[in-house]
SEZAGU-683503 format. One record per atom (N, C-alpha, C): residue number from 1; residue in one letter; atom name; x, y, z. Coordinates in pm, whole numbers, plus 50000, padded with zeros to 5 digits. Atoms other than C-alpha are relative to their C-alpha. Layout:
<pts>
+-----+--------+-------+-------+-------+-------+
! num ! residu ! atome !     x !     y !     z !
+-----+--------+-------+-------+-------+-------+
! NUM !      a !    CA !     X !     Y !     Z !
...
+-----+--------+-------+-------+-------+-------+
</pts>
This chain:
<pts>
+-----+--------+-------+-------+-------+-------+
! num ! residu ! atome !     x !     y !     z !
+-----+--------+-------+-------+-------+-------+
!   1 !      m !     N ! 50118 ! 50082 ! 50015 !
!   1 !      m !    CA ! 49890 ! 50990 ! 50030 !
!   1 !      m !     C ! 49984 ! 49906 ! 50118 !
!   2 !      a !     N ! 50008 ! 50093 ! 49887 !
!   2 !      a !    CA ! 49977 ! 50744 ! 50306 !
!   2 !      a !     C ! 49954 ! 50071 ! 50127 !
!   3 !      d !     N ! 50040 ! 49925 ! 49880 !
!   3 !      d !    CA ! 49944 ! 51008 ! 50576 !
!   3 !      d !     C ! 49852 ! 50037 ! 49994 !
!   4 !      a !     N ! 50141 ! 49963 ! 50015 !
!   4 !      a !    CA ! 49609 ! 51126 ! 50438 !
!   4 !      a !     C ! 49909 ! 49880 ! 50020 !
!   5 !      a !     N ! 50080 ! 50122 ! 49983 !
!   5 !      a !    CA ! 49476 ! 50770 ! 50420 !
!   5 !      a !     C ! 49998 ! 49956 ! 50146 !
!   6 !      a !     N ! 49992 ! 50039 ! 49859 !
!   6 !      a !    CA ! 49596 ! 50694 ! 50773 !
!   6 !      a !     C ! 49912 ! 50090 ! 50086 !
!   7 !      q !     N ! 50083 ! 49908 ! 49923 !
!   7 !      q !    CA ! 49428 ! 51004 ! 50907 !
!   7 !      q !     C ! 49852 ! 49973 ! 49975 !
!   8 !      r !     N ! 50140 ! 50026 ! 50035 !
!   8 !      r !    CA ! 49105 ! 50934 ! 50722 !
!   8 !      r !     C ! 49952 ! 49866 ! 50055 !
!   9 !      g !     N ! 50036 ! 50133 ! 49951 !
!   9 !      g !    CA ! 49110 ! 50567 ! 50824 !
!   9 !      g !     C ! 50012 ! 49984 ! 50150 !
!  10 !      g !     N ! 49983 ! 50008 ! 49855 !
!  10 !      g !    CA ! 49198 ! 50641 ! 51185 !
!  10 !      g !     C ! 50103 ! 49897 ! 50042 !
!  11 !      w !     N ! 49896 ! 50099 ! 49970 !
!  11 !      w !    CA ! 49504 ! 50417 ! 51173 !
!  11 !      w !     C ! 50107 ! 50064 ! 50086 !
!  12 !      e !     N ! 49902 ! 49943 ! 49908 !
!  12 !      e !    CA ! 49730 ! 50483 ! 51468 !
!  12 !      e !     C ! 50143 ! 49979 ! 49950 !
!  13 !      a !     N ! 49865 ! 50031 ! 50046 !
!  13 !      a !    CA ! 50034 ! 50317 ! 51313 !
!  13 !      a !     C ! 49998 ! 49979 ! 49849 !
!  14 !      h !     N ! 49985 ! 50022 ! 50144 !
!  14 !      h !    CA ! 50139 ! 50339 ! 50951 !
!  14 !      h !     C ! 50140 ! 50042 ! 49959 !
!  15 !      e !     N ! 49870 ! 49967 ! 50058 !
!  15 !      e !    CA ! 50453 ! 50357 ! 50744 !
!  15 !      e !     C ! 49984 ! 50007 ! 49849 !
!  16 !      t !     N ! 49997 ! 49992 ! 50146 !
!  16 !      t !    CA ! 50512 ! 50460 ! 50385 !
!  16 !      t !     C ! 50118 ! 49915 ! 49952 !
!  17 !      a !     N ! 49892 ! 50085 ! 50051 !
!  17 !      a !    CA ! 50716 ! 50216 ! 50178 !
!  17 !      a !     C ! 49989 ! 49984 ! 49849 !
!  18 !      f !     N ! 49992 ! 50021 ! 50143 !
!  18 !      f !    CA ! 50824 ! 50144 ! 49824 !
!  18 !      f !     C ! 50070 ! 49868 ! 49972 !
!  19 !      l !     N ! 49931 ! 50125 ! 50036 !
!  19 !      l !    CA ! 50942 ! 49833 ! 49641 !
!  19 !      l !     C ! 50139 ! 50025 ! 49943 !
!  20 !      e !     N ! 49874 ! 49979 ! 50070 !
!  20 !      e !    CA ! 51226 ! 49993 ! 49448 !
!  20 !      e !     C ! 50080 ! 50121 ! 50045 !
!  21 !      c !     N ! 49924 ! 49887 ! 49948 !
!  21 !      c !    CA ! 51335 ! 50298 ! 49645 !
!  21 !      c !     C ! 49971 ! 50016 ! 50149 !
!  22 !      s !     N ! 50014 ! 49981 ! 49856 !
!  22 !      s !    CA ! 51361 ! 50424 ! 50002 !
!  22 !      s !     C ! 49885 ! 50093 ! 50033 !
!  23 !      p !     N ! 49983 ! 50112 ! 49908 !
!  23 !      p !    CA ! 51197 ! 50382 ! 50238 !
!  23 !      p !     C ! 49941 ! 49872 ! 49942 !
!  24 !      r !     N ! 50042 ! 50129 ! 50056 !
!  24 !      r !    CA ! 51165 ! 50016 ! 50144 !
!  24 !      r !     C ! 49900 ! 49931 ! 50091 !
!  25 !      l !     N ! 50100 ! 50073 ! 49925 !
!  25 !      l !    CA ! 50892 ! 49778 ! 50253 !
!  25 !      l !     C ! 50061 ! 49929 ! 50120 !
!  26 !      g !     N ! 49934 ! 50067 ! 49888 !
!  26 !      g !    CA ! 51137 ! 49586 ! 50469 !
!  26 !      g !     C ! 50025 ! 50094 ! 50116 !
!  27 !      d !     N ! 49978 ! 49901 ! 49894 !
!  27 !      d !    CA ! 51221 ! 49903 ! 50662 !
!  27 !      d !     C ! 49869 ! 50032 ! 50072 !
!  28 !      a !     N ! 50130 ! 49968 ! 49941 !
!  28 !      a !    CA ! 50852 ! 49979 ! 50717 !
!  28 !      a !     C ! 49951 ! 49886 ! 50089 !
!  29 !      v !     N ! 50042 ! 50115 ! 49920 !
!  29 !      v !    CA ! 50775 ! 49627 ! 50839 !
!  29 !      v !     C ! 50084 ! 49991 ! 50127 !
!  30 !      a !     N ! 49912 ! 50004 ! 49883 !
!  30 !      a !    CA ! 51076 ! 49636 ! 51071 !
!  30 !      a !     C ! 49960 ! 50107 ! 50102 !
!  31 !      a !     N ! 50040 ! 49891 ! 49910 !
!  31 !      a !    CA ! 50966 ! 49972 ! 51215 !
!  31 !      a !     C ! 49870 ! 49967 ! 50072 !
!  32 !      l !     N ! 50128 ! 50036 ! 49937 !
!  32 !      l !    CA ! 50613 ! 49848 ! 51278 !
!  32 !      l !     C ! 50018 ! 49885 ! 50099 !
!  33 !      a !     N ! 49976 ! 50114 ! 49911 !
!  33 !      a !    CA ! 50734 ! 49520 ! 51429 !
!  33 !      a !     C ! 50071 ! 50045 ! 50128 !
!  34 !      q !     N ! 49929 ! 49949 ! 49882 !
!  34 !      q !    CA ! 50969 ! 49710 ! 51663 !
!  34 !      q !     C ! 49905 ! 50074 ! 50094 !
!  35 !      r !     N ! 50100 ! 49931 ! 49918 !
!  35 !      r !    CA ! 50665 ! 49905 ! 51786 !
!  35 !      r !     C ! 49897 ! 49902 ! 50056 !
!  36 !      g !     N ! 50088 ! 50101 ! 49944 !
!  36 !      g !    CA ! 50496 ! 49577 ! 51876 !
!  36 !      g !     C ! 49878 ! 49967 ! 49916 !
!  37 !      i !     N ! 50113 ! 50028 ! 50090 !
!  37 !      i !    CA ! 50259 ! 49562 ! 51579 !
!  37 !      i !     C ! 50025 ! 49866 ! 49933 !
!  38 !      s !     N ! 49979 ! 50136 ! 50051 !
!  38 !      s !    CA ! 50211 ! 49200 ! 51478 !
!  38 !      s !     C ! 49908 ! 49966 ! 49883 !
!  39 !      d !     N ! 50093 ! 50022 ! 50113 !
!  39 !      d !    CA ! 49931 ! 49229 ! 51219 !
!  39 !      d !     C ! 50010 ! 50120 ! 49908 !
!  40 !      i !     N ! 49970 ! 49891 ! 50091 !
!  40 !      i !    CA ! 50031 ! 49439 ! 50920 !
!  40 !      i !     C ! 49922 ! 49983 ! 49870 !
!  41 !      l !     N ! 50071 ! 49999 ! 50127 !
!  41 !      l !    CA ! 49825 ! 49532 ! 50617 !
!  41 !      l !     C ! 50075 ! 50087 ! 49901 !
!  42 !      v !     N ! 49934 ! 49926 ! 50107 !
!  42 !      v !    CA ! 50001 ! 49637 ! 50297 !
!  42 !      v !     C ! 49892 ! 50045 ! 49903 !
!  43 !      l !     N ! 50097 ! 49943 ! 50095 !
!  43 !      l !    CA ! 49792 ! 49869 ! 50080 !
!  43 !      l !     C ! 50077 ! 50044 ! 49876 !
!  44 !      p !     N ! 49923 ! 49965 ! 50121 !
!  44 !      p !    CA ! 49950 ! 49863 ! 49732 !
!  44 !      p !     C ! 49936 ! 50117 ! 49926 !
!  45 !      y !     N ! 50045 ! 49882 ! 50075 !
!  45 !      y !    CA ! 49922 ! 50195 ! 49553 !
!  45 !      y !     C ! 50036 ! 49978 ! 49853 !
!  46 !      f !     N ! 49978 ! 50038 ! 50139 !
!  46 !      f !    CA ! 49920 ! 50032 ! 49209 !
!  46 !      f !     C ! 49865 ! 49999 ! 49929 !
!  47 !      l !     N ! 50125 ! 50001 ! 50075 !
!  47 !      l !    CA ! 49657 ! 50075 ! 48939 !
!  47 !      l !     C ! 49961 ! 49862 ! 49952 !
!  48 !      t !     N ! 50031 ! 50131 ! 50054 !
!  48 !      t !    CA ! 49685 ! 49722 ! 48802 !
!  48 !      t !     C ! 50081 ! 49891 ! 50069 !
!  49 !      l !     N ! 49931 ! 50116 ! 49945 !
!  49 !      l !    CA ! 49792 ! 49375 ! 48907 !
!  49 !      l !     C ! 50114 ! 49963 ! 49905 !
!  50 !      g !     N ! 49884 ! 50022 ! 50086 !
!  50 !      g !    CA ! 50131 ! 49391 ! 48736 !
!  50 !      g !     C ! 50097 ! 49902 ! 50061 !
!  51 !      i !     N ! 49899 ! 50098 ! 49961 !
!  51 !      i !    CA ! 50447 ! 49189 ! 48778 !
!  51 !      i !     C ! 50045 ! 50020 ! 50146 !
!  52 !      h !     N ! 49960 ! 49976 ! 49861 !
!  52 !      h !    CA ! 50538 ! 49358 ! 49109 !
!  52 !      h !     C ! 49901 ! 49935 ! 50097 !
!  53 !      l !     N ! 50100 ! 50056 ! 49909 !
!  53 !      l !    CA ! 50210 ! 49251 ! 49269 !
!  53 !      l !     C ! 49985 ! 49850 ! 49984 !
!  54 !      q !     N ! 50017 ! 50143 ! 50025 !
!  54 !      q !    CA ! 50200 ! 48908 ! 49109 !
!  54 !      q !     C ! 50120 ! 49918 ! 50047 !
!  55 !      r !     N ! 49880 ! 50079 ! 49973 !
!  55 !      r !    CA ! 50560 ! 48799 ! 49162 !
!  55 !      r !     C ! 50082 ! 50054 ! 50116 !
!  56 !      d !     N ! 49906 ! 49943 ! 49904 !
!  56 !      d !    CA ! 50770 ! 49037 ! 49370 !
!  56 !      d !     C ! 49942 ! 50016 ! 50141 !
!  57 !      l !     N ! 50057 ! 49969 ! 49869 !
!  57 !      l !    CA ! 50537 ! 49144 ! 49650 !
!  57 !      l !     C ! 49967 ! 49875 ! 50083 !
!  58 !      p !     N ! 50031 ! 50118 ! 49918 !
!  58 !      p !    CA ! 50410 ! 48798 ! 49759 !
!  58 !      p !     C ! 50125 ! 49936 ! 50062 !
!  59 !      k !     N ! 49876 ! 50059 ! 49949 !
!  59 !      k !    CA ! 50766 ! 48664 ! 49797 !
!  59 !      k !     C ! 50060 ! 50088 ! 50108 !
!  60 !      l !     N ! 49945 ! 49907 ! 49902 !
!  60 !      l !    CA ! 50883 ! 48976 ! 49979 !
!  60 !      l !     C ! 49920 ! 49998 ! 50129 !
!  61 !      v !     N ! 50088 ! 50004 ! 49882 !
!  61 !      v !    CA ! 50583 ! 48970 ! 50214 !
!  61 !      v !     C ! 50022 ! 49872 ! 50080 !
!  62 !      e !     N ! 49976 ! 50129 ! 49932 !
!  62 !      e !    CA ! 50639 ! 48602 ! 50293 !
!  62 !      e !     C ! 50132 ! 50004 ! 50076 !
!  63 !      d !     N ! 49869 ! 49994 ! 49936 !
!  63 !      d !    CA ! 51006 ! 48662 ! 50370 !
!  63 !      d !     C ! 49999 ! 50095 ! 50121 !
!  64 !      l !     N ! 50004 ! 49902 ! 49892 !
!  64 !      l !    CA ! 50937 ! 48971 ! 50584 !
!  64 !      l !     C ! 49917 ! 49950 ! 50118 !
!  65 !      a !     N ! 50085 ! 50054 ! 49892 !
!  65 !      a !    CA ! 50659 ! 48800 ! 50781 !
!  65 !      a !     C ! 50078 ! 49899 ! 50082 !
!  66 !      r !     N ! 49920 ! 50102 ! 49931 !
!  66 !      r !    CA ! 50889 ! 48511 ! 50865 !
!  66 !      r !     C ! 50114 ! 50066 ! 50079 !
!  67 !      l !     N ! 49887 ! 49933 ! 49936 !
!  67 !      l !    CA ! 51184 ! 48739 ! 50947 !
!  67 !      l !     C ! 49961 ! 50073 ! 50128 !
!  68 !      h !     N ! 50042 ! 49916 ! 49887 !
!  68 !      h !    CA ! 50987 ! 48962 ! 51185 !
!  68 !      h !     C ! 49895 ! 49934 ! 50090 !
!  69 !      g !     N ! 50099 ! 50070 ! 49920 !
!  69 !      g !    CA ! 50738 ! 48705 ! 51319 !
!  69 !      g !     C ! 49867 ! 50073 ! 50006 !
!  70 !      v !     N ! 50126 ! 49925 ! 50007 !
!  70 !      v !    CA ! 50437 ! 48907 ! 51205 !
!  70 !      v !     C ! 49911 ! 49939 ! 49892 !
!  71 !      t !     N ! 50093 ! 50036 ! 50106 !
!  71 !      t !    CA ! 50129 ! 48849 ! 50993 !
!  71 !      t !     C ! 49989 ! 50119 ! 49906 !
!  72 !      i !     N ! 50012 ! 49893 ! 50099 !
!  72 !      i !    CA ! 50120 ! 49051 ! 50672 !
!  72 !      i !     C ! 49895 ! 49960 ! 49898 !
!  73 !      r !     N ! 50103 ! 50019 ! 50103 !
!  73 !      r !    CA ! 49811 ! 49075 ! 50452 !
!  73 !      r !     C ! 50018 ! 50110 ! 49896 !
!  74 !      v !     N ! 49987 ! 49904 ! 50109 !
!  74 !      v !    CA ! 49802 ! 49252 ! 50117 !
!  74 !      v !     C ! 49863 ! 50026 ! 49939 !
!  75 !      a !     N ! 50127 ! 49961 ! 50062 !
!  75 !      a !    CA ! 49498 ! 49443 ! 49990 !
!  75 !      a !     C ! 50015 ! 49995 ! 49848 !
!  76 !      p !     N ! 49992 ! 50001 ! 50146 !
!  76 !      p !    CA ! 49410 ! 49428 ! 49619 !
!  76 !      p !     C ! 50041 ! 50137 ! 49946 !
!  77 !      p !     N ! 49964 ! 49871 ! 50061 !
!  77 !      p !    CA ! 49535 ! 49698 ! 49379 !
!  77 !      p !     C ! 49874 ! 50082 ! 49973 !
!  78 !      l !     N ! 50112 ! 49909 ! 50027 !
!  78 !      l !    CA ! 49317 ! 49992 ! 49280 !
!  78 !      l !     C ! 49918 ! 49961 ! 49878 !
!  79 !      d !     N ! 50064 ! 50039 ! 50126 !
!  79 !      d !    CA ! 49228 ! 49835 ! 48944 !
!  79 !      d !     C ! 49859 ! 49945 ! 50023 !
!  80 !      g !     N ! 50136 ! 50051 ! 49995 !
!  80 !      g !    CA ! 48856 ! 49781 ! 48897 !
!  80 !      g !     C ! 49912 ! 50065 ! 50105 !
!  81 !      h !     N ! 50082 ! 49935 ! 49897 !
!  81 !      h !    CA ! 48741 ! 49997 ! 49188 !
!  81 !      h !     C ! 49910 ! 50104 ! 49933 !
!  82 !      d !     N ! 50099 ! 49910 ! 50060 !
!  82 !      d !    CA ! 48425 ! 50190 ! 49099 !
!  82 !      d !     C ! 50038 ! 50146 ! 50009 !
!  83 !      a !     N ! 49966 ! 49859 ! 49982 !
!  83 !      a !    CA ! 48563 ! 50518 ! 49231 !
!  83 !      a !     C ! 50098 ! 50051 ! 49895 !
!  84 !      l !     N ! 49900 ! 49955 ! 50096 !
!  84 !      l !    CA ! 48841 ! 50526 ! 48969 !
!  84 !      l !     C ! 49937 ! 50064 ! 49876 !
!  85 !      s !     N ! 50062 ! 49940 ! 50118 !
!  85 !      s !    CA ! 48611 ! 50593 ! 48675 !
!  85 !      s !     C ! 49940 ! 50135 ! 50035 !
!  86 !      g !     N ! 50053 ! 49871 ! 49956 !
!  86 !      g !    CA ! 48445 ! 50871 ! 48875 !
!  86 !      g !     C ! 50109 ! 50105 ! 50011 !
!  87 !      i !     N ! 49887 ! 49908 ! 49990 !
!  87 !      i !    CA ! 48782 ! 51027 ! 48943 !
!  87 !      i !     C ! 50043 ! 50045 ! 49860 !
!  88 !      l !     N ! 49963 ! 49964 ! 50136 !
!  88 !      l !    CA ! 48867 ! 51016 ! 48572 !
!  88 !      l !     C ! 49902 ! 50100 ! 49939 !
!  89 !      v !     N ! 50102 ! 49907 ! 50051 !
!  89 !      v !    CA ! 48539 ! 51185 ! 48481 !
!  89 !      v !     C ! 50017 ! 50137 ! 50066 !
!  90 !      e !     N ! 49981 ! 49873 ! 49927 !
!  90 !      e !    CA ! 48597 ! 51450 ! 48750 !
!  90 !      e !     C ! 50120 ! 50076 ! 49946 !
!  91 !      r !     N ! 49879 ! 49934 ! 50054 !
!  91 !      r !    CA ! 48948 ! 51522 ! 48620 !
!  91 !      r !     C ! 49975 ! 50053 ! 49859 !
!  92 !      a !     N ! 50029 ! 49955 ! 50136 !
!  92 !      a !    CA ! 48822 ! 51544 ! 48260 !
!  92 !      a !     C ! 49913 ! 50126 ! 50003 !
!  93 !      e !     N ! 50087 ! 49883 ! 49988 !
!  93 !      e !    CA ! 48550 ! 51787 ! 48363 !
!  93 !      e !     C ! 50077 ! 50123 ! 50048 !
!  94 !      e !     N ! 49916 ! 49889 ! 49953 !
!  94 !      e !    CA ! 48803 ! 52000 ! 48553 !
!  94 !      e !     C ! 50085 ! 50056 ! 49887 !
!  95 !      a !     N ! 49912 ! 49958 ! 50109 !
!  95 !      a !    CA ! 49034 ! 52009 ! 48252 !
!  95 !      a !     C ! 49925 ! 50073 ! 49890 !
!  96 !      t !     N ! 50074 ! 49937 ! 50110 !
!  96 !      t !    CA ! 48761 ! 52108 ! 48008 !
!  96 !      t !     C ! 49935 ! 50131 ! 50042 !
!  97 !      r !     N ! 50054 ! 49873 ! 49951 !
!  97 !      r !    CA ! 48642 ! 52397 ! 48227 !
!  97 !      r !     C ! 50099 ! 50115 ! 49984 !
!  98 !      e !     N ! 49895 ! 49896 ! 50005 !
!  98 !      e !    CA ! 48969 ! 52584 ! 48186 !
!  98 !      e !     C ! 50005 ! 50069 ! 49867 !
+-----+--------+-------+-------+-------+-------+
</pts>
């Protein structure tokens, strides 16, 4: 998903990362910082604003930004985006055609 989004968005630099397994967000930020990237955008692949996004991610982002001397911004989760209901309808229609 990250590679497809990067290609579609035309992003030259991107890394895939996870909060609870490898590769971890800290590894991704370190890799980007080592390549001279100082402005990093985290795109959470979460459906809702759960505990990870409310508590864990902000603290982690703050610590990583300070550690690597970079700016890190976090996009909102997917929850509430208009395209999600369309995707659900599309999947339901696909399933009922079979």
